[in-house]
Every structure is written in C-alpha cells, then in structure tokens.
C-alpha positions as CSV (number, residue, x, y, z in Angstrom):
1,M,-5.2,-20.7,14.3
2,F,-4.1,-19.2,11.0
3,S,-2.1,-21.6,8.8
4,S,0.2,-21.2,5.8
5,M,-2.4,-22.8,3.7
6,S,-4.6,-19.7,4.2
7,M,-2.1,-17.4,2.8
8,Q,-2.8,-15.9,-0.7
9,Y,-0.1,-15.1,-3.2
10,R,-0.2,-12.4,-5.9
11,R,1.8,-11.4,-8.9
12,V,4.0,-8.4,-8.7
13,G,2.4,-6.3,-11.4
14,T,2.8,-8.1,-14.7
15,S,6.1,-9.9,-13.8
16,G,6.1,-13.6,-13.1
17,L,7.1,-13.1,-9.4
18,K,4.5,-14.1,-6.8
19,V,4.5,-12.6,-3.3
20,S,2.5,-13.3,-0.3
21,A,-0.4,-10.9,0.1
22,L,0.9,-10.1,3.6
23,S,4.5,-9.6,4.1
24,Y,6.9,-8.5,6.8
25,G,9.1,-5.5,7.1
26,A,12.0,-4.5,9.4
27,W,11.4,-0.8,9.5
28,V,11.7,0.8,13.0
29,T,11.7,-2.7,14.6
30,F,14.8,-4.7,13.9
31,G,18.0,-3.3,15.4
32,K,16.1,-0.7,17.4
33,Q,12.8,-1.6,18.9
34,V,13.2,-5.4,19.1
35,G,16.1,-7.5,20.0
36,D,17.4,-10.5,18.1
37,P,15.4,-13.3,19.9
38,V,12.1,-11.4,19.3
39,A,13.1,-10.6,15.7
40,A,13.7,-14.4,15.3
41,K,10.2,-15.2,16.6
42,L,8.7,-12.6,14.4
43,L,10.3,-13.9,11.1
44,H,9.5,-17.5,12.1
45,T,5.9,-16.6,12.8
46,A,5.6,-14.9,9.6
47,Y,7.2,-17.7,7.5
48,D,5.2,-20.3,9.3
49,A,2.0,-18.5,8.2
50,G,3.1,-18.6,4.6
51,V,4.8,-15.1,4.3
52,N,7.5,-15.3,1.6
53,F,8.6,-11.7,1.5
54,F,10.7,-9.9,4.0
55,D,11.4,-6.2,3.4
56,N,14.5,-4.3,4.5
57,A,16.7,-1.3,3.5
58,E,20.2,-0.1,3.9
59,T,19.1,2.8,6.1
60,Y,17.0,0.8,8.7
61,A,18.9,1.1,11.9
62,D,21.9,2.2,9.9
63,G,22.3,-1.3,8.4
64,Q,21.7,-3.1,11.7
65,A,18.2,-4.3,10.6
66,E,19.8,-6.1,7.6
67,R,22.4,-7.8,9.9
68,V,19.7,-8.9,12.4
69,M,17.5,-10.3,9.5
70,G,20.6,-11.9,7.8
71,A,21.6,-13.8,10.9
72,I,18.0,-15.2,11.3
73,L,17.8,-16.1,7.7
74,K,21.1,-17.9,7.9
75,E,20.2,-19.7,11.1
76,S,16.8,-20.7,10.0
77,G,17.9,-23.2,7.3
78,W,14.9,-22.3,5.1
79,P,15.5,-23.2,1.4
80,R,16.4,-20.0,-0.5
81,D,13.7,-20.5,-3.1
82,T,10.9,-20.3,-0.5
83,F,11.5,-16.6,0.5
84,L,12.1,-13.3,-1.1
85,V,14.3,-10.6,0.6
86,S,14.7,-7.0,-0.4
87,S,16.9,-4.0,0.2
88,K,16.6,-0.3,-0.7
89,V,19.2,2.1,-1.7
90,F,19.3,5.9,-1.3
91,F,19.7,7.1,2.3
92,G,22.9,5.3,3.0
93,A,23.9,3.2,6.0
94,E,26.8,3.4,8.3
95,R,28.8,6.2,6.9
96,D,28.0,9.7,5.6
97,G,29.7,11.1,2.5
98,P,29.0,12.5,-0.9
99,N,29.0,8.9,-2.5
100,Q,27.3,7.1,0.3
101,V,23.8,8.4,-0.5
102,G,21.7,8.9,-3.7
103,L,21.4,6.7,-6.8
104,S,24.7,7.0,-8.5
105,R,26.0,4.0,-10.2
106,K,28.7,3.9,-7.5
107,H,26.4,4.0,-4.6
108,V,23.8,1.7,-6.1
109,I,26.3,-1.0,-6.7
110,E,28.3,-0.6,-3.5
111,A,25.2,-0.6,-1.5
112,C,23.9,-3.7,-3.2
113,H,27.2,-5.4,-2.2
114,A,26.9,-4.2,1.3
115,A,23.3,-5.4,1.7
116,L,24.2,-8.8,0.3
117,Q,26.9,-9.2,3.1
118,R,24.6,-8.0,5.8
119,L,21.7,-10.1,4.7
120,Q,24.0,-13.1,4.1
121,V,22.4,-13.9,0.8
122,E,23.8,-14.3,-2.7
123,Y,21.2,-12.2,-4.3
124,L,18.3,-9.8,-3.6
125,D,15.0,-10.7,-5.0
126,L,13.9,-7.1,-4.9
127,Y,16.0,-4.0,-5.0
128,Y,14.2,-0.6,-4.6
129,C,15.4,2.9,-5.3
130,H,14.2,4.3,-1.9
131,R,13.5,7.8,-3.2
132,P,14.2,9.6,-6.5
133,D,17.5,11.2,-6.9
134,P,17.3,14.6,-8.8
135,D,21.1,14.7,-8.9
136,T,21.6,11.4,-10.9
137,P,20.3,10.8,-14.5
138,I,17.7,8.1,-14.7
139,E,19.8,6.4,-17.3
140,E,22.7,6.0,-14.9
141,T,20.5,4.4,-12.2
142,A,18.6,2.2,-14.6
143,R,21.7,0.8,-16.1
144,A,23.2,0.0,-12.6
145,M,20.2,-1.8,-11.8
146,H,20.2,-3.6,-15.1
147,D,23.8,-4.6,-14.7
148,L,23.2,-6.0,-11.2
149,I,20.3,-8.1,-12.6
150,T,22.5,-9.4,-15.4
151,Q,25.1,-10.3,-12.9
152,G,22.5,-12.3,-10.8
153,K,22.9,-10.1,-7.7
154,V,19.4,-8.7,-8.1
155,L,16.3,-10.4,-9.6
156,Y,13.9,-7.5,-9.8
157,W,14.2,-3.8,-9.2
158,G,11.6,-1.2,-8.3
159,T,11.0,2.3,-6.8
160,S,9.7,3.6,-3.5
161,E,7.8,6.8,-3.1
162,W,8.5,7.9,-6.7
163,S,5.9,10.1,-8.6
164,A,4.0,8.5,-11.5
165,A,5.9,10.8,-13.8
166,E,9.3,9.5,-12.5
167,I,8.3,6.0,-12.8
168,K,7.1,6.6,-16.3
169,Q,10.3,8.2,-17.3
170,A,12.1,5.0,-15.9
171,F,9.9,2.8,-18.0
172,E,10.5,4.8,-21.2
173,T,14.3,5.0,-20.5
174,C,14.5,1.2,-20.0
175,A,12.5,0.5,-23.1
176,K,14.7,2.9,-25.3
177,L,17.9,1.4,-24.0
178,N,16.6,-2.2,-23.8
179,L,17.3,-2.5,-20.0
180,H,15.5,-4.4,-17.3
181,R,12.7,-2.1,-16.2
182,P,11.3,-1.5,-12.6
183,V,8.5,-3.8,-11.9
184,V,7.3,-2.6,-8.4
185,E,6.8,0.6,-6.4
186,Q,6.6,0.7,-2.6
187,P,4.3,3.6,-1.6
188,Q,2.6,4.3,1.7
189,Y,-1.1,3.2,1.5
190,N,-3.9,3.2,4.0
191,L,-7.4,4.4,4.7
192,F,-6.0,8.0,5.3
193,H,-3.3,8.1,2.7
194,R,-4.5,6.8,-0.7
195,T,-4.6,9.2,-3.5
196,R,-1.2,8.3,-5.1
197,V,-1.9,4.6,-5.2
198,E,-5.5,4.9,-6.3
199,K,-5.2,7.8,-8.7
200,E,-1.8,8.9,-9.6
201,Y,-0.4,5.4,-10.5
202,A,-3.6,4.2,-12.2
203,P,-2.3,4.6,-15.7
204,L,0.8,2.4,-14.8
205,Y,-0.9,-0.8,-13.5
206,A,-2.0,-2.2,-16.9
207,A,0.9,-1.5,-19.3
208,P,3.8,-2.0,-19.1
209,G,2.6,-3.1,-15.6
210,L,3.3,-2.0,-12.1
211,G,3.1,-4.0,-8.8
212,T,3.0,-2.3,-5.4
213,T,4.2,-3.6,-1.9
214,V,2.5,-1.0,0.3
215,W,3.8,0.2,3.7
216,S,2.2,1.8,6.7
217,P,-1.2,0.0,6.2
218,L,-2.2,1.0,9.8
219,A,-1.2,4.6,9.4
220,S,1.7,4.4,11.7
221,G,-0.4,2.6,14.4
222,L,-3.3,5.1,14.2
223,L,-5.6,2.4,12.6
224,T,-5.1,0.0,15.6
225,G,-7.0,2.4,17.8
226,K,-4.1,2.4,20.5
227,Y,-3.6,6.1,20.1
228,N,-7.2,7.2,20.7
229,D,-6.3,8.4,24.3
230,G,-2.8,9.5,23.5
231,V,0.6,8.0,22.9
232,P,1.3,5.1,25.3
233,S,4.8,5.0,26.8
234,T,5.5,1.5,25.4
235,S,4.5,2.6,21.8
236,R,6.9,2.7,19.0
237,L,6.2,6.5,18.8
238,N,8.1,6.9,22.0
239,T,11.1,5.0,20.6
240,P,14.2,7.1,20.4
241,G,14.7,8.3,16.8
242,M,10.9,8.3,16.1
243,E,10.3,11.8,17.5
244,W,9.7,13.1,13.9
245,L,6.8,10.7,13.5
246,R,5.1,11.6,16.8
247,D,5.5,15.2,16.1
248,R,4.0,14.7,12.5
249,L,0.9,13.1,14.0
250,A,0.7,15.7,16.8
251,N,0.8,18.6,14.2
252,D,-1.6,16.9,11.7
253,P,-4.5,19.4,11.3
254,T,-6.8,16.4,10.4
255,Y,-5.8,14.4,13.6
256,P,-9.1,15.2,15.5
257,R,-11.2,14.1,12.4
258,K,-9.1,11.0,12.0
259,M,-9.7,10.0,15.7
260,A,-13.5,10.5,15.1
261,A,-13.2,8.3,12.0
262,I,-11.3,5.7,13.8
263,K,-14.1,5.2,16.3
264,Q,-16.6,4.8,13.5
265,L,-14.5,2.3,11.7
266,A,-14.0,0.4,14.8
267,A,-17.8,0.1,15.1
268,I,-17.9,-1.3,11.5
269,A,-15.2,-3.8,12.5
270,S,-17.1,-4.9,15.6
271,E,-20.3,-5.4,13.4
272,L,-18.2,-7.8,11.3
273,G,-17.0,-9.7,14.3
274,T,-13.4,-8.5,13.7
275,S,-10.9,-6.0,14.9
276,L,-10.1,-2.5,13.6
277,P,-6.4,-3.5,12.5
278,R,-7.8,-6.6,10.6
279,L,-10.4,-4.3,8.9
280,A,-7.8,-1.7,7.8
281,L,-5.5,-4.4,6.4
282,A,-8.3,-6.1,4.6
283,W,-9.3,-2.8,3.0
284,C,-5.8,-2.6,1.6
285,L,-5.9,-6.1,0.3
286,K,-9.2,-5.3,-1.3
287,N,-7.4,-3.2,-3.9
288,P,-6.4,-5.6,-6.8
289,H,-3.3,-3.3,-7.6
290,V,-1.8,-4.1,-4.2
291,S,0.6,-7.0,-4.6
292,S,1.6,-7.2,-0.9
293,V,0.8,-5.3,2.4
294,I,3.8,-5.0,4.5
295,L,3.3,-5.6,8.2
296,G,5.5,-4.1,10.8
297,A,4.4,-5.7,14.0
298,S,6.9,-5.8,17.0
299,K,5.3,-8.8,18.8
300,P,4.4,-12.2,17.4
301,E,0.9,-11.8,18.8
302,Q,0.3,-8.8,16.8
303,L,1.5,-10.6,13.6
304,K,-0.9,-13.4,14.2
305,E,-3.8,-11.0,14.9
306,N,-2.9,-9.2,11.5
307,F,-2.9,-12.5,9.5
308,G,-6.6,-12.7,10.2
309,A,-7.2,-9.9,7.9
310,L,-7.2,-12.4,5.0
311,E,-10.3,-13.9,6.3
312,V,-12.1,-10.3,6.4
313,V,-11.5,-9.5,2.9
314,D,-14.6,-11.3,1.6
315,Q,-16.8,-9.6,4.3
316,L,-16.0,-6.3,2.7
317,T,-19.0,-6.2,0.5
318,P,-19.9,-3.3,-1.7
319,D,-22.2,-1.9,0.9
320,V,-19.5,-2.2,3.6
321,M,-17.0,-0.6,1.3
322,K,-19.3,2.3,0.7
323,R,-19.7,2.9,4.4
324,I,-15.9,2.7,4.9
325,E,-15.4,5.2,2.0
326,A,-18.0,7.7,3.5
327,I,-16.0,7.7,6.8
328,S,-12.4,7.8,5.6
329,K,-12.1,9.3,2.1
330,P,-13.3,12.9,3.0
331,I,-10.1,13.2,5.2
332,A,-7.7,11.1,3.2
333,D,-4.7,12.6,1.2
C-alpha cells in the first residue's frame, strides 16, 4: 500500500514553494464525469497519499468543478497550511460577455474573487493565466496579479500554455516594474507531447527560474493502453462535451504509430514489473524541471495505481530511458 511517507516534494522552480511530485486535477472529472461522493473519495485518497496540490480552473464545468472541490475541502477539516489549491483565469465561467473572458484587470480580479467563493478559501496558492491574451497588455495582467498577491488573495501566479517568448516578456516586464513575477507554467507534457517543455522552455528554468505543473501525462488516456482496441463506452472520451478530444485523437495522422509505440512501451513496463500508466508517469517525473505531474483519475483505484509511479522512477536507468526514447521520440511533437 502506498503511504504519504512515500510522496516526494519538489520546489516550484526557484521559488520556495514545495509541491507534491504527483498532484490531482479536476479537469473533465469534477462536476461532469464524477459526482460529489466520488469526488470526495478522490480528494481524500490523494491527500492521504501525501498529495498537497489540487488543481482547478474557472472554466472547468463552468465553475462547478470549483464548487465541488470547495465543498469537499471545507468539509474535510484539513489544516489550510497542508494543501495548495489553484485556479486559472481566461476562458470564463458561468456567463459569456466581453469582460467575462481574457486577462484584463477587470476579469483577472473578478475571476479571482469568484474562484475564492466557489472554492471556499481565503486565498489561492497558485493562480494561472490559462492562455495568453493578445488583447491585453502584459503590464496590465502582471500588475493585476501583483496586486492580488500584495492583497493576500493569491500567493504565487503563473501561466498555462504560454510560449517561452511570452513568459520571457512577462519576466522582463515584472523586473522592470518591480512586480511579483510568474513562477510556474502549466503545459501539456507526456511521451508524445514534449518539445515545448524539453526545448522551448529550456532557457527559462535556471534564471530567473520557472517551475512546471504538467497536465495530460497519460496523453488523454492513450498511455493507459485502454484505447488500443477503440474507445470504450465508459471512457471519458465518450463523456458529453468531450467530443472535440475524441475527434482530435481520431484525426491524428500519427495515431497508428502511437498505437504501435504504446504496445512496445507496455512491453518495457512488463519487463520492469510495472504497468504502462506507471511507466509513463515515472518518465514525466524523471525530468528534473517537472515540479508536479497532475493526475486526472476518475476512480480512487486509478489514483492508487498511479501513485506507484514514484516507485518506478529509479528503475528508469539510462539504458531503459534510451529504449523509451527510441520508441516515443520519433513520433512526439
């Protein structure tokens, strides 16, 4: 049985914040795919295993994911200093309108207040700009984040799916104006999607320092092996609202090659006495620039299985890593 004593904690970039190497996110699960009782079991399973970071966003289930998580956190009675909770701003939540989306000062601040109410917390540990906003000057967004931090409503801010050039511009703007700078980026990262994390962001890790909390480590479930024979009816890809993801996979020209690679990767996992999901997660954890790998399991049993990835990291010797690279890298973007 995995215990919280086995969890590892990593610094978020060059900040002083420490986050569990494996964390839990509410995307596509809370408020849509799983109900409140299951959501509670998932959060408690994660917390009991030493997870201290719970990821969310205003747009997940149009704000409902934050309400579900907030109610559970309130009911749990966990000391506030034992967990981190995040939100993200850009896409909006309940209402559509010109000021309900983007990274204007108005939306950044109002979305923060709304997230605090839904999550039932006094402050956000991490607040991400969910996408870059070409319609808002970076100075405006950065100062809004800075002001939220000075007010104690946010502790650290970051970005999600920003280019290295955009993050660098934010760094430079904050340095020039003496503002709190972003400390973390939340990019997609897995065996089939890796160029941005490994190459594009490379100059940003050392100075002034950038941490990463990566999402989709199992490539939307591909790296579990459950889609090898098609999409099961009970899969999240058949969840209403997720048609775009199912279609994206179906229209991926590299899909057949990925399926072949998955079978080869599964064989390596079997040799190591582990599972394909654990192997894929351990591979992400092997990257020293990954602060935390966000899990998105919809069942407690899946979470417990995923926690075993921490025990696989040391098995990924240089020889094993070379074999994994030979299989995955030629078809990765």
